[in-house]
N, C-alpha and C positions, 0 to 999 in steps of 0.2 A: 559569519557562518551564513545566515540566510542567504545573504545578497552573493554570494560565491555560488552554494549550492542552486542560485535561480538562475543563474548566466547559465550555470554548465548546463541544467537541463533543461535553457531554452523557457525558461516560464510554464514549463507545462507538466502536470501530475505524472509522475512515474508510474502508475499505473492504468490508468484510462488513455494516455498520452495526446488528450481532447483539451481538458479542461485547464484552467490556470490553478500550479499550483501554488498555495498559500499556509498550508499545514507542516510544519517541520514533524515527520514519522519517527517513533521509537520504538525497539524493542522493550516491553514491559518487565522483562526478563534481567537482562542485562544494561538499561537504560542507553545500546549504544544506538546512535542518529541514523537512520535508515536512509532517508530520503525526504525528497518534498512529494505531497501528494496534493488536488483539490479535498475540501473538506468531505465530499460525497465520498471518493474512497477512502480516503481512512476512517470514518467513520464505517461503511461495511466491512473493511477489512480488519481494525478491529473488532468487531465483533464478531466476526467467521474465525478469528484466530483466540479468542479466549472463548469461544462456546464447545469449540474442537469441528465446528462446519469447513474450517481451509481446508483440514486433513481428509474429515469423507467426500469434500467435493474433489482432488484430485485425486482421492482414490477412486472416485466414479470415470471423474474423465479416465485415468490414468488403465482402467478396467474395460471401459470400451461399452459399457449396460447404458441402454436408452430405451 
């Protein structure tokens, strides 16, 4: 599975599109694999998702509040 996903993603992280994808990212609620990320993006995304910061950040950007 990892090798096929890595090839499909050209070895790049699906979030930053820059660094090498080395981590299998998954949904903590369903267990479903979402894709491959670099370690940095995986850690940040996990924290943002679990703390609720991801939803707040998306709302912030959508509202255009700067």
